N, C-alpha and C positions, 0 to 999 in steps of 0.2 A: 286282250293279255292270249285268250282262243286264238286269233291270227299267230301269233306269236307262239306260243309254244306248238301250236300245227306245224310249223315251220321249221323249230329248232328240233322238233318228234323225227321228220321228214329228211333231212340234209344230209346227204351223205359225204358228199365231191363239194369242194370252192376254189374254185378260180381265182385267182387274185394278178391282176395287170398292173403295175406298175407304172404311173404315166410321168412321171416327174416332177420338177424338171431336176428335182435328185436322188439320189438313192438313198439307201439305209439298210437297214437290219432287219428282218422279219424274224424272230423268236416264237417256234415252235416246242409244245410242251405236249407230252401226253395227258389225258383227261382224268384216267383213269388208273394209274400206275407213278410210282414215286421215280420214274425214270426221268436220267439230266435234261434241261432245253438244250434244243438244238440250235444254231443263231444261224441265218442265211444271208450272206452280203446278196442284195439284188440291186439294180440299175435299171433307167425308166427304161421299159422296154421290154422287162422282162415279165415273162408267166411264171405263176408257181400254180401247181393243183393239188393242191391236197386233203386228206381226210376229216370232214369239218364237224364228222360225230366223233373224233376220236383223238384228236389235238387242238388244242388251245392255242390260239396265236396273237403274235401285236407285231405292230409294225413300228420301228425307232427311225425315225429320221434323221438324216445324218447331224452334225452337231454345227451348229452355226449354220447350218444352209436354209434357213428360212421358211421350211417348207415343203411339203412333197406329196402328191396325190396319186389315191389308190383308185381302181375299179373293181368289184366284185360281183360275182354270180355264184348262186348257189343250184346243182342237180342233187334235186331227189327223188325218192322213193313213193310210189302210188300210196302205199299205206303204211305206218310204220306197224312192225309185227311183233318186235318185245317188249318181253314182259317190262313197263317201265318202274325200276324203283332208281334211289340216289346211282345205283353202281352202273345202269345200265343205256344213261340219259347224260346229255351234259349237265353243268353247273346251271346255266343259265336256264338250261327249261324244265331243271329240280327246282329252284327258285320261284317260276312262274308257276311250278303247279302248286307247288307251298300257300304261294298268294293266293292263287284259285281258293284251295282249299279254307284256308283264313277268311276268305270275303261270304262264302256259303257259310259258311259256321256264323257268321256277324249278321246273315240278312236271315239267318233262323232263328236266333236268340229274338233277333227284333222281332221277328213276325210271330214269335210265339209270346213275346210281353205285349203284344198290341192286340192278340186274342185272347191273354188274362187280363190287361185293362177293360175289355169290352164286356167281360161276363160279370 
C-alpha cells in the first residue's frame, strides 16, 4: 500500500499510448470539481498526455471491437509537497491512506489487548 500511495501522491503527468488494434473513447473528468467529463475519440498509434493528479480517466474500447490495448507511463515529482487532505489528492490515494490508517488503528488495538491479557 505504501508503494502505491507514494506513486499516487507524486504522479503529475500520465502518457497513454493507444496500441490497438481498435480505437475507442477516453473519458476524462476533473477530480476535485463537478465539471462535466470530456470524451476524446482515440485511434491506434495516438498518444495522450494528461494531468494525472487532476483528471480521472477511463478508456472505453469501440463497441463490438473485441478489445484494445494501451500502454501508460507516469511522470512524477521528486517529493509530494502539498498538504494531504481529501481535497488535494486523487480519490485512489485518499482511499489507500484511509485503509492504512484503519490497519494501523487495528494493530494498535490488537497490541493493547495483548498487553492487557499479559497483565
